[in-house]
N, C-alpha and C positions, 0 to 999 in steps of 0.2 A: 344619422349619427352627426353630432356637431360638437367638435372640441375646440375650445377657444383659449388662447393664451393672452394675458394682459400684464403689462408692466410699464410704469412710468407714463401712464396716460396713453400707451399704444395698445392696440389689440391685434394679436396675430391669430388668424383663423385658418384651420384646415377643416373643410366641410364637404360633405356630400349632400347637397341640397336637392332633395327629391321633390318636396312639395312646399318647402319653406320660402324659397326664393320668390315664387309667384305671389306669396302673401307679403313678403317683405318689400318687393319692388313692384310698382304698378306695371302690369303687362297683360297682354290678351291671350297669350299662349297657355296651354295646360301645363301640368307638372313636367319638370325637366330636371335632369340630373346634371349638375354642374360641379366639377371638382375645383375648388377655389383655394388658392393660397394668397393671402393678402396682408398687407400692413396698412392699417387705417388709423388715422388720427382725426379727431372731430374737426369738422370744418375744412378738411382738406380733401385731396383727390385720393381715391382708392384704386389700386392697381390689382387686377385679377387675371389669372391665367386659365383659359378654358380650352376644351378640345374642339377639334374641327366640326364635330357633328352639331355643336351648338352655335355655330357662327351665324345662324339665321334668327337667334333669339332676338325679341324686340328691343332689348336694351343694348344690343351689340352694335356699335358704330362701324363704319367701313375700315376701321383700323385693324380688324382681325384678318390674319393671313397665316399661311403655312400650318404645320402641325401644332407648334406651340404659339399661340396667339395671345395678344394682350389687349385687354379691354379697360378703357379708362372710363370710370363712372364719376361723373362730376358731383360735387358736394350736395347737389339737391336730392340725390338718392342716398347719400351717406347716413342721414339720420335714421332711416329705416333699418339699415344694416347694423348701426351702432346699438339701437334698442334691442334688436334680435340677439346680438352677440353679448350685450350686457347681461341678459337673462342667463345665457349659457355660462358666463363666467361665474355667476353666483352659484350655479349648480355643481360645476366642476370643482371650484374651490381650490385651485392650485396655486394661486397668487399668494402664497404664504411664505415669507422669508423665514418664518419660524421653523420650516422644514429643514433649511440649510443650517440654521442655528442648532437644530437638534443633531444633525450629523456631526457638526463641529464639536459639540459636547461629547459625542461618542468617541470621536478621535482624541479629544483631550483626556478622556477617561483612561484610554489604553496607553496614551503617551506619558501621562503623569505617573501612572502605576509602574511603568517601565517594563511592560510585557508586549510581546508581539501581538498585534491585533488579529484575533482569530476570525473576525467578521469582515466580509467583503463589503465595505461601505461605499456608497456612491461618491465619486469624486471625479474632478476634471484633471487629467494628466497632460502636461504640456511637453511635447516631444519635438525635436527638430535637430538639425545639425548645428555645429558650432558657427557662430556669426550668422545665423539665420534670422535673428531679430527677436528671439524669445524674450530676453530681458526687457527689451524696449516695449514689446507688447504688454508685458506684465506691468511695467511702470506707467504706461499710458492708461491701463485699466484702473490702476490705483490712483493715478494723478500725482504721484510723488516720485522723486528720484532717490531710490534706496538700495538698489542692487549693486553688488560688486562689479567692477568693470576691469577689462584687461585683455591680454592676448592669451591664447591657449584655453585650457579648461579653467573657467572661473567658477562655475557652479559644480562643486565637488561633493556635495551631499544633497539629497532631496530636500526641497524647501516646501513645506506644507503651509500655504499662504491662505489664511482664513480672512476674508474681507467682510466686515460687519457694518452695515448701514446704521449709523447712530445719529439721529437728527441733532443739530446744534441747539443748545439750550437758549431760551429767550432771555436776552439781557436788556437791561435798562440803557437808556441813551448815555453814552460815555463810559459805560461799564465794560471794560476790556481786561483780559488777562494778559499781562506783559510776560513774555518768555525770553530769557537771555540764552540764545542758542546760536550755534554756527550755521544753522539752516535758515536762510532768509524767508522761506515759505512756511516756517513752523507757525502753528497757531494752537490754541487751547482746544479746538474742536477736533483735531486729528492727532492720534497717537498710536503707537505700536507697542505690543507686548510680546515677549518670548515665553514659551511654555517652560523653558529651563530656568527662567528668572521670574517666577510668578509674583504679581503684585507691582512690579516696576514698570512704570510708563516711559516710553521714549517719545518725547515730542520733537526732538532733533533727529531727523531721518538720516543725517550723516552718521550719527551714533548707531543707528540701526544697521547701516552698511558695515561699520566697524565691528559690531557685535557678530554679524553673520560670518565675517572673516575669522574673527577670533574663535568662535565656536566650531567652525569648520577645521581650523588648524589644531584645535584641541583633540579632534578625532583622527584626522588625517596627517597631521604634521604640516610642516611648511613646504613639503615637496608637492608633487602634482598627483598624488594618490587620491583615490576616491573612497567613499564610505557609503553603505546603504542606510546608515542611521539617519533618520530625517531631523531637520530643524523645524520646530513649530513656531510660526510667526502669525500673530493676529493683529490686524489693523482696523481701527475704529475710525470712521470718517462719515460725515453727512453726504460726501460726494461720490461714495461707492455704492454699488449694489451688493447685497449680501451674496457672497460667492466663496467657493473653496477651490483652490487650484494647487496642483502639485508640480513644481518646477524641477526638472531632472537635468542632469549633466548633458551637454550637447554631444551628439553622435560625432565621432571622428573616425578617420581611416588610418592615418599614419602616425606613430608615436613621434612627438617632437620634444627635443631637449631631454629633460629628466623624466618624462612620462614612462610608465611601465611598458614593456614590449607588448603585453596583452591588453593594453588599455582599451582597444576597440571591443574586445570580448567582454571586458568588465563592464563597460557602459552599456553594451547591448543587453547583457544579462540583467542588469539593474532595471533598464527601461522595460524589457519584456516582463519582468516580475510585476511591474505596476500596471501595464496596459493589458496583460492577458486576463486580468480579473474581469468577469462579465459585467460587473457594476461600474466599471471605469469608463468615463467618457474621454475620448482621445482628442486632444487639441493638437493637430499636426501643423507646425509652423514651417512654411516654405517660402524662400525668396521668389518673388514673381519674375525676376530677371534671369532665372535659370530654368532649364527644362523640367516641367513637372514630373515627367517620367523618371527623372533622376533624383527625385526628392527622397532623402534618407528617412524623414519622418513618415511620410506616406507609405513608403515601402515596408517599414517595420509595422505600421498600423495595419496594412493589408494582410500581414501574416497572422494576426490574431483577430482581425475583423474583415474577412475577405469580402463580405457583402457591403461594407461601409455603413452599417446601420448605427454605429455609435462613434463615428469619426467626424470631427468638424475640421475643415480646412481653413487656415489662415494664410493669406497671401501678403507678405510683407514687401517693402521696397518697391511699391507700385510706381513711385515717382522716379525710380531709376531705370525704368524700361526704355527700350529704344523708341525714338520718335515714330509714331504711326502704329505702335503695337499696343495691345491692351489684353486684359484677362477676361473679356466678355464670354468667350467660348468656355473657359474653365468655370465661370460663375454659373453658366447655363447647364453645366454638367455634361458637356459634350466631349470632354477629355478624359477625366477620371471621375465618374459620378460618385457623389457621396449623399447618403440619405439626409444628413443634416446640413448639406450645402457648404459653401465657401464664403468667407468674408474678407474683402481686401482692406488693408490699412496702410497708413503712411507713418512711419516712425521718425524719430530724430536721427539724423546722420551723425557721423563721427565728428564732423565740424561743429554741428549743433551742440553735441555733448561736451566738446572741448570748450566751447564758448559759454557753456552753462545756460543754454536756452531753456527757458521755463517750459514745463510740460503743458501748462495751460496754453502757452503760445503755440506749442507744437500741435495741440489738439485743434486750435483755431486754424492753423495752416493746413492741417489734414482735411478739415471741413471745407475750406475754401478750395483745396485741390480737387475734391470729388464734385463740388457744386459747379466748378468751372471747366472740368475735363469733358470733352465732347462725348466720350464713351460712357461716362459714368454719371453725368449730371441729371439724366432722367431717372436714375436709380440711386441717387446719392444718399437717400434715407436708408438704403440697405448697405451702405459702405461706412467704414471708419471704426474707430475704437468704441465710441459710445454705443453704436449698434451691436458690436460684438459682445460688449458687456451685458447689454439687455438680453441678447440671444443666449448667452451662456447661463445667465441667471434663470431664464425661463426653462431652458432645457434641463438644468440641474434640479430645479424644483419638481418638474414633471417626472424626472427619473426617480427622485427620492420618493415621491408619492407612489409610484408604481412598485418600487422595490421594498417599501416599508413593511408590508406583511411578511415578506421573506426574511427581512432583517430581524424582526421579532421572533420568528420561529428559529432562526439560526442562534440567536442569543440564548433562547430558552434551552435549545439542545446542548449548546456548549456549556451553559451553566450546569445542567444536569450531569454532563460528562465529567467535568472538573470537580464538581462536588462529590461525586462517587469516588473518584480517584483520591481526593483528599481524605475521605473517610477510610479508604483502604490504607493509606499511609499512616493513619492514626495521629493521635495527639502527641506533640513533642514532650508534654509533661508526663513523666513516667511515675508509676506507683511503686509499690514494693517490689524489688527485683525478684525475690524468691517467689512471690505469687505470680508474677508475670512468667517466669520460666516454668513453673508448675502448670499454669494454664496452657502454655505452648506445648508442653510435653503431652498433657492430657488430650488436647485437640489434635495433635499429630497422630497419636496412637489410635484415637477414634476414627480418623480419616483413613489410616492405614488398614484397619480392620474393615471399614466400610468398602474400600476399593477392592480388597480381596474377596469379600462376600458378595460383591455386586449390588450393594444397597446405596451406591452413590447417587446423589440427587442430579449430578451432571452427567448422566449416561449419554455416551456418544452414539449417534446413529450412523456414523461414517466408518468407524474402525473398532476392532476389538481392543479392550483395555483391561488392566487389572487382573482379576481372577480368571477372566475369560481367556486371556492369553496363556495362562498356566494350564488351563483345560485343553487348550489347543496343543500345547507341548505334549501333554500326556497322551491324548487320544488320537492325535494326527502324527506328529513328528516321531514320538517314541514308539508308538504302535507300528507304524509303517516301517520305522528303522529296524525293529526286531523281526518283523515279518520278512524283511528283505535279506536277512542273513540265511544263506543257503548252506546246509551242512555238507554238501558235496561239491562246492565250488573250489575247495582247496584240497580235497582228497579224491583221487580217481579210483576207478575199479581195480587197476593193478596194484595200487597202494593197499586197498582193502584185502586183496588176495595175499599180499605179503604179510599183512598183519594177521590174517587167519592162520598161515603157516607158522609164523612166529609164536602165536599164542598156543599152538598145540604142543610146543616143546619138542622133546626127542621122539615122541610117538605120534605118528600121523593121526589126526582126528577122524573119528568115525561120523560125528555129527557137527553141525555148525556150533562153534565154540561161543560160550557166554562171555569169556574174557575178551575176545576181540570186539564184540558188541559194546561192552562197557568202556573199553579203552577209547574207541572211536567216539561214542556218544559224550563222554566226559570232555574230550577235546573240543567238541563243538559247543557244549554248554558254556565252556570257559569263554567262548567268543562273544557271549551275551553281556559280558562285564563291561566292555568298552562303551557300547551304546547306552547301557544303563547309567554309567557314570556321566556320560554326555548329557543324559536327561536331567541329572542333578545340576550340572553346570548351566543348562538352559533355564531351569527354574530359578536358580541363583541370579542369572542375568535379568530375569523378569522381575524379581524382588528389587533389584538395584534400579531398574527402570521405574518402578513405582515410587521408590525413594526419591529419585531425581525429580519426578513430576510433583511430588508433594513439596519438595524443597524449592520449587519455582514460584510458589505462592508469594504474594506481596509481603506477607509477615516475615518471611526469611530473607527477602531482599532488603528489608529494613535493618536487619541484624546480621551482617555478613559473617561476624565471628561465631555467632550461635549457629548459623547455617553450616559453617565449616565443621564445627564441633559435632553437630548432629550427624553429618555425613560420615565423619570419622568413626563415631561410636556405632552407628548402625551397620556400617560396612564391616567393622571388626566383629560385631555380633553375628552377622551373616556368615562370615568366614569361620568362626568358631562353631556355628551350627552346621556347617558343611562337613566338618570332620566326622561326627557321629552318623551323619546321613550317608556319606560315602562308605563308611564302615558297614552300615547296615545293608546297603545295596550289595556290597562285596560279599557279605555273609549270605545274602540270599542266593547269589550265584554259587557260592561254595556249598551251601546246603543242598542245592539241586545236583551238583556234581559229585559230592561225597557219597551219596546214596542213590543208586538207580533202582527205583521202585518198579520192578517188572510185574508187580501184582496190581498196578493201578488199573482201575476198571476200564479206563479208556485206552489202555495199551493193547496193541495187536501182539498176542503171544506167538511163540515160535511155531507151534503146530499150524496155527491159521496162516502164518506167513508162508510156511512150507507148502501148504495146500494151494495158496494163491499163486505161488511161483510154478508149481507142478502144473497147475491148470493152464497157466500161460504157455508153458513149453509144449504141453500135450496138444493144445489147440493150434499151436504154430506148426506142428509136424503134419505132413500129408498122410492121409489114411490109405494104405494099399488094399485093393479089392481083388479077390480071387475071380479071374475071368470066367471060370466054369460055374461056380456056385453063386458068385455075387456077394459073398460074405467077406468081411474085412479079415486080411491075413494077420497073424500074430506078429507083433513088433519085436524088434531085437531085445527090448527089455524083458519080454515074457519068455523068449527062447534065445538066450544068448549063445553066441558062436564061441566055443572054447578057444579057437585059434585067435579070434579077435581079442578075447580077454587076455590071452597070453601076450599078445602084442601091446595091449593098452597098459600092461604092467610097466613096460619100458617107456611109456610116453607120459610119465608123471611130471611133476613140477620141477624136480631136481634135474631131470634129463634135459629140460629146456635151459636150465642154468648152465650146464656143462657142455651141451651139444652132443652129437652122435659120432664124434671122431673115435673109431675103434682102437687106434693106436694109443690115444690118450686114455681111453678106458682101460686098456691093458696095462698101461704104465702106472695107473693109479697115482697120478700126481696129486700133491696136496691142493686143497681148495684155494682159490684166489683170496686176496685180503678182503675184497668186497664182492659179495654175492648179491647180484640184482637181476631179477627176472625181466625178460623181454618176450615179445611175441604175444599171440592171441591166447585168451583163456579157453580152457577146455569146457565142455558142457557142464561137467560137475562143478567146476570152478565158477562158471557163470550163475549156476543155480545157488551156490552158496553165497556169492556176492550179492545177488538180488535179494536173497532172504535177509542178509545183514542190512542192506539198504532200507528195505521195508521196515525192519524193526527200528533202525535209527530214525527214520522219518516219523514213525508213530510216536516214539518217545520224545523226540525233539519238539514236535508240535505241542505235546503236553507241557513241556517246559516253557515253551514260548508263551503259551496262554497264561501260565502261572506268573511269569515275569511281567507280562503286560498288565496283569491285575495287581501284583504285589509291589512292584517298584514304585508306582505313584503313591501307594499307601505309605510306603516307607518314607518317601520325600515329604508327603504331607505331614506325617507324624513328627519327624525330626527337624524339618526346616520350616515349612509354611506355618503349621499350627503352632509350632514351638515359638516362632517369631511373633505371631499374634498374641500369645499368652504372656511371653516374657519380655516384650519390647519395652513396656512402660517401666518395669523394674530395672531393666538395663539402662535406660535413659536416666532414671532418677539417680542410680548409683554413680553415674559418670558425670552428670551435669549439675545435679542439685547440691553444689558445693558453695558455701557462703563466700569463700575467698575468690571465686571466679565469676560470680553472677554479674557483677557490675561490668567486667570486661566483656562478657558475652553479650550484654545488652547495649553495647556501644553501637550507635547508628552509623550507617554508611554515609559517606559524603553525598552520594546520589540521593538518598532518602531525604536528607536535610535540605539539599538544593531543590529537589522536586516538590517537597512539601511547601517550600517558600514560593516556588513558581505557581503551584496550584492555588495556594492561598491568595496570592496577588491576582491571579486570573479570576478566582471566584469573586473577589472583592470588586474587580473592574467590571465583570459581567453582571453582578448584582446591581451596580450603579447604572450600567447600560440598560438593564431591564426596567429599572425605575424611570429612566429618561424616556424610553420608547413607550412605556405605558401611559405617559402623560398625553400621547396622541391617540385619539379614538380611531 
């Protein structure tokens, strides 16, 4: 694999030369793998870094040593490498400033339309602490003095700086354009344009500085607040490389003067918002005369780029370092390694700025510093602002080339998304109000019926909805609720005994009384009314739930007053339908309780119930056997003892009420105000209670089955089906009124605002798609 970068006559190569190098350079050895990083200029020396295992390569002089070795190939070998790399440059085709121009156009599209950029575009973001030299680095790259200066936070809004290389036009001898400006360095070949002032050229870069200050204060005021709204600045010059940089406010720790108390958090959040995007290249500016481990810019960059794969380090104030110190270890990656490396630069000092030292002179001084410094002179071609600009230009072009397919896909996906939303919001041009309301009513009623019947096209696989929830109410909640009603959880055996005696009146009953059975079973049937009415309420809740879901559609969000009116009319319609539904359910319960049909084929009649109870008690008694014959002895029932019968006469129900006190019996005191039995039941009473319970259980089960079957039918008749059939008529009667239609169709502020936003986004994304489609 051979990837080559070329800019301004330089070739930067990253290569794994397995078999190419022996063909490129004359040597006697076989194929060898060399990992090369070089900066080669025709006719000059090439510097390469190779690993220890290749130190015996025939082209390696004795300069090679340690793990990271340097090989100096003199210019007699350079032509071979240049020819090889030139072919690679043609195939990779990354040296295309038009790629950066393309991204600039995309940025301009979203900025001019006034919408937030939904696409993560490749860009270089400049971060660093206050007074780290960020502004000086940018001015050196541009070659002009144009940024605001001062103490504290000077950059208070992001500055999107687009540098465009525009060759100077060829002029005839003596043909010059005279410009009357306050900027001595102004010329007709260099000018700036602001995106918020389209078409106006600024040849005077002092005016550029003033406009940046004016536009900043327009958003943030004259205090020291900050704003995330960017300023777009485009600079055309034959002296710059095509490049896009985003300058952010400098990181600070302590609020000073009128700065907000949370200024550190505000700036940090703004910086993170820009650098956390995967397509952002981070340019971390750090003063070289401070400890690199304390660099605010690098610290923040490591949070979003822990591997250092998209971070470039810029070391400023190299000339201010203590005597005998340098940044060679940092440049070699032995302190905090970065995949894209570090570049040392020398900026103008405050004295130079105050004395208005020209940037051209500052760049010459920077070049002389690195050429003459003992630590950097051997690598001076990799130092300074010109090399930084070339490196940034090449990195940005490569990054754009790699991310362009993803950018195209994101633009198309976002365009489809916003186009669909714009279609849902509808056209702002309304037709006939009556027709619109009629169509909305018809569509709503059709969807309401569809949801109830389960014919909805958007059936969920995750949860029950619509009519399925009503079915769940009927067959699970209501059915289980009715089955859970126990007829004997509120009435005990002693209560049944008392009812039996009360129902016999003044004459003791000879047989189990029908009156007692009917009285108890009617009481228990009445208990089914509450769960039945609860079922009606649950179904009503489900209908309201369906209504709420239907009103969540975009159509009703567009017309909030129509939505509110719909909700009001339909809820009132449901409530009115609830009255006959509740009445019918109550009538069903009353029907069951007013007539006890003991002739029901499923009912267990009295004879059979008595037989079942006698059989139970007979089986429970032990059988006595004659020891002589082995035959069962006759029971007390077959041969009663007259004395026992005589005694049992006194052991009746009433004797247990009054007790066995003979004095009280002889006195014949009047009965107490409340006569309530206590004590255990006799055998006869147990038999009678068990028979009654059997009969109640049998009949109550019949009623339960009937209610489980009939109550859902009643609810469906008077509530669900009625609402399906009469919903449209109800809505037309209440909504289709000419004097209210215009008010009902008044759009919400959200809809108007969102339609405008979506229209702008669709417009910008359409332009963006046209721009990226120009690149194959």
